[in-house]
Residue frames relative to the residue before (quaternion, step in Angstrom):
aa qw qx qy qz dx dy dz
M 1.0000 0.0000 0.0000 0.0000 0.00 0.00 0.00
M 0.4644 -0.7196 0.4444 0.2625 3.56 -0.67 1.09
E 0.6035 0.5534 -0.3670 0.4413 3.61 1.03 -0.71
A 0.6526 0.5262 -0.3124 0.4468 3.58 0.91 -0.91
D 0.6532 0.5153 -0.3133 0.4579 3.57 0.91 -0.90
T 0.6611 0.5138 -0.3041 0.4545 3.58 0.94 -0.91
V 0.6755 0.4857 -0.2951 0.4697 3.59 0.90 -0.91
E 0.6297 0.5302 -0.3352 0.4582 3.61 1.02 -0.74
E 0.6264 0.5505 -0.3366 0.4373 3.60 1.03 -0.75
V 0.6220 0.5302 -0.3354 0.4685 3.59 1.17 -0.55
G 0.5833 -0.5979 0.3650 0.4111 3.57 1.20 -0.45
L 0.5441 0.5896 -0.4137 0.4303 3.58 1.25 0.20
D 0.4499 -0.6418 0.5420 0.3033 3.56 -1.13 0.66
V 0.2422 -0.7809 0.5636 0.1176 3.57 -1.06 0.72
I 0.0915 -0.7344 0.6713 0.0396 3.51 -1.07 0.91
E 0.1528 -0.7941 0.5827 0.0806 3.60 -0.67 1.05
C 0.0969 -0.7774 0.6211 0.0223 3.54 -0.95 0.98
G 0.4942 -0.7121 0.4296 0.2532 3.57 -0.95 0.89
N 0.7989 0.0099 -0.0032 0.6013 3.58 1.19 -0.39
A 0.7167 -0.4572 0.3097 0.4259 3.56 -1.31 0.17
E 0.6324 0.5437 -0.3383 0.4359 3.56 0.99 -0.79
A 0.6464 0.5055 -0.3176 0.4751 3.60 1.00 -0.79
A 0.6327 0.5246 -0.3308 0.4637 3.59 1.02 -0.75
L 0.6838 0.4724 -0.2896 0.4748 3.58 0.90 -0.89
D 0.5978 0.5445 -0.3568 0.4678 3.57 1.11 -0.62
Y 0.6384 0.5178 -0.3164 0.4735 3.58 0.99 -0.86
L 0.7130 0.4615 -0.2551 0.4621 3.58 0.88 -0.97
S 0.5498 0.6271 -0.4011 0.3789 3.62 1.18 -0.31
D 0.6097 0.4858 -0.3512 0.5187 3.58 1.28 -0.23
P 0.4144 -0.7530 0.4461 0.2495 3.63 -0.35 1.20
A 0.6335 0.5317 -0.3471 0.4422 3.61 0.98 -0.74
K 0.6732 0.4704 -0.2913 0.4906 3.58 1.01 -0.78
A 0.6564 0.5372 -0.3141 0.4266 3.57 0.88 -0.95
N 0.6639 0.5255 -0.3068 0.4347 3.58 0.99 -0.81
E 0.6721 0.4793 -0.2956 0.4809 3.59 1.23 -0.30
V 0.5775 0.5914 -0.3749 0.4198 3.59 1.25 -0.16
C 0.1729 -0.8004 0.5707 0.0615 3.56 -0.85 1.07
L 0.8143 0.1111 0.0245 0.5691 3.55 1.06 -0.80
V 0.0635 -0.7501 0.6564 0.0499 3.54 -1.10 0.81
V 0.1282 -0.7518 0.6449 0.0488 3.53 -0.93 1.04
T 0.0641 0.8092 -0.5781 0.0836 3.57 -0.71 1.06
D 0.3824 -0.6718 0.5824 0.2516 3.51 -1.20 0.61
V 0.5771 -0.5624 0.4443 0.3914 3.59 -1.13 0.51
R 0.7546 0.3295 -0.1837 0.5370 3.56 0.85 -0.96
M 0.0961 0.7803 -0.6051 0.1255 3.52 -0.70 1.19
P 0.5376 -0.5890 0.4663 0.3828 3.58 -1.15 0.42
G 0.6874 0.4660 -0.3472 0.4356 3.56 -1.12 0.61
P 0.6914 -0.5201 0.3251 0.3818 3.55 -1.29 0.16
M 0.7172 0.4097 -0.2452 0.5076 3.62 1.15 -0.47
N 0.2771 -0.7610 0.5593 0.1769 3.60 -0.85 0.91
G 0.7276 -0.4678 0.2964 0.4048 3.55 -1.30 0.15
V 0.6171 0.5271 -0.3512 0.4669 3.59 1.09 -0.62
E 0.6498 0.5023 -0.3152 0.4755 3.58 0.97 -0.82
L 0.6170 0.5293 -0.3372 0.4748 3.58 1.04 -0.75
A 0.6702 0.4983 -0.3002 0.4608 3.58 0.87 -0.92
Q 0.6206 0.5338 -0.3442 0.4599 3.60 1.01 -0.75
H 0.6639 0.5020 -0.3013 0.4653 3.58 0.91 -0.92
I 0.6665 0.4971 -0.3047 0.4645 3.59 0.89 -0.91
A 0.6473 0.5227 -0.3236 0.4507 3.60 0.93 -0.86
E 0.6848 0.4873 -0.2857 0.4604 3.58 1.02 -0.76
Y 0.8132 0.3124 -0.1332 0.4726 3.58 0.81 -1.01
F 0.7656 0.2158 -0.1175 0.5945 3.59 1.24 -0.42
P 0.0444 -0.8826 0.4666 0.0348 3.61 0.71 1.07
W 0.6106 0.5633 -0.3590 0.4254 3.62 1.16 -0.33
I 0.6051 0.5802 -0.3560 0.4129 3.59 1.19 -0.37
H 0.3649 -0.7046 0.5702 0.2128 3.55 -0.88 1.00
L 0.1881 -0.8046 0.5595 0.0647 3.55 -1.06 0.79
I 0.0463 -0.7401 0.6698 0.0377 3.51 -1.15 0.80
I 0.1021 -0.7500 0.6515 0.0515 3.53 -0.92 1.01
T 0.0549 -0.8073 0.5875 -0.0049 3.54 -0.81 1.02
S 0.1386 0.7834 -0.5973 0.1015 3.56 -1.14 0.62
G 0.4390 -0.6571 0.5445 0.2810 3.50 -1.27 0.49
C 0.6870 0.3868 -0.2476 0.5632 3.58 1.31 -0.33
H 0.2700 -0.8039 0.5155 0.1227 3.54 -0.81 0.98
D 0.6143 0.5978 -0.3345 0.3916 3.58 1.25 -0.04
N 0.6796 0.4902 -0.2921 0.4610 3.62 1.21 -0.12
L 0.3516 0.7773 -0.4688 0.2290 3.59 1.09 0.52
G 0.2271 -0.8171 0.5118 0.1373 3.60 1.19 -0.30
Q 0.7399 -0.3548 0.3124 0.4786 3.51 -0.99 -0.91
R 0.0156 -0.8230 0.5678 -0.0014 3.57 0.48 1.13
P 0.5724 -0.6009 0.4250 0.3615 3.58 -1.04 0.72
P 0.5921 -0.6112 0.3871 0.3551 3.60 -0.97 0.79
K 0.7084 0.4613 -0.2761 0.4572 3.61 0.99 -0.72
A 0.5505 0.6163 -0.3982 0.3983 3.60 1.25 -0.16
E 0.3400 -0.7180 0.5740 0.1984 3.54 -0.88 1.01
F 0.2141 -0.7418 0.6131 0.1675 3.58 -1.06 0.70
L 0.0795 -0.7890 0.6092 -0.0068 3.54 -0.79 1.09
P 0.2329 -0.8063 0.5250 0.1412 3.62 -0.17 1.24
K 0.4016 -0.6874 0.5510 0.2502 3.55 -1.13 0.73
P 0.5663 -0.2524 -0.7838 0.0352 1.52 -1.92 1.52
W 0.2718 -0.7835 0.5424 0.1346 3.55 -0.85 0.97
P 0.5019 -0.6384 0.4857 0.3235 3.55 -1.15 0.60
I 0.5382 -0.6458 0.4400 0.3156 3.57 -0.89 0.96
D 0.6440 0.5370 -0.3453 0.4215 3.60 0.93 -0.75
R 0.6193 0.5286 -0.3550 0.4593 3.62 1.09 -0.55
L 0.6458 0.4951 -0.3200 0.4852 3.60 0.96 -0.82
T 0.6325 0.5320 -0.3226 0.4615 3.58 0.99 -0.84
Q 0.6433 0.5291 -0.3150 0.4550 3.59 0.96 -0.88
I 0.6792 0.4779 -0.2909 0.4750 3.59 0.89 -0.92
A 0.6499 0.5176 -0.3160 0.4580 3.60 0.96 -0.85
K 0.6473 0.5097 -0.3210 0.4672 3.60 0.98 -0.79
K 0.6276 0.5226 -0.3318 0.4721 3.59 1.03 -0.78
A 0.6483 0.5128 -0.3171 0.4649 3.59 0.94 -0.88
Q 0.6549 0.5144 -0.3101 0.4586 3.57 0.94 -0.89
A 0.6716 0.5074 -0.3019 0.4476 3.60 0.91 -0.87
E 0.7357 0.4125 -0.2239 0.4883 3.58 1.07 -0.71
C 0.5411 0.6467 -0.3878 0.3723 3.57 1.27 -0.09
């Protein structure tokens, strides 16, 4: 996944989850959740929860985590959390790098 490679180049460790439920399961462990600085999610994801819903949950329960929502479609953003950055596809790598560096500095 290109997003993962870009974030790793900034110096952050990457955990890839196949869907929103797997991400929330990972974050349910407080020791793991406290080490997460940034979540990058696509609006469209497999499973019953989409990326906007995942971001809403993370913003409510894990407010220190920076959020990036990405999508090639701009009409399914729903009620994205105010602190969530929207990065339309195709996105410039330097923009993702900039956001990841900010998350790392504030973590």
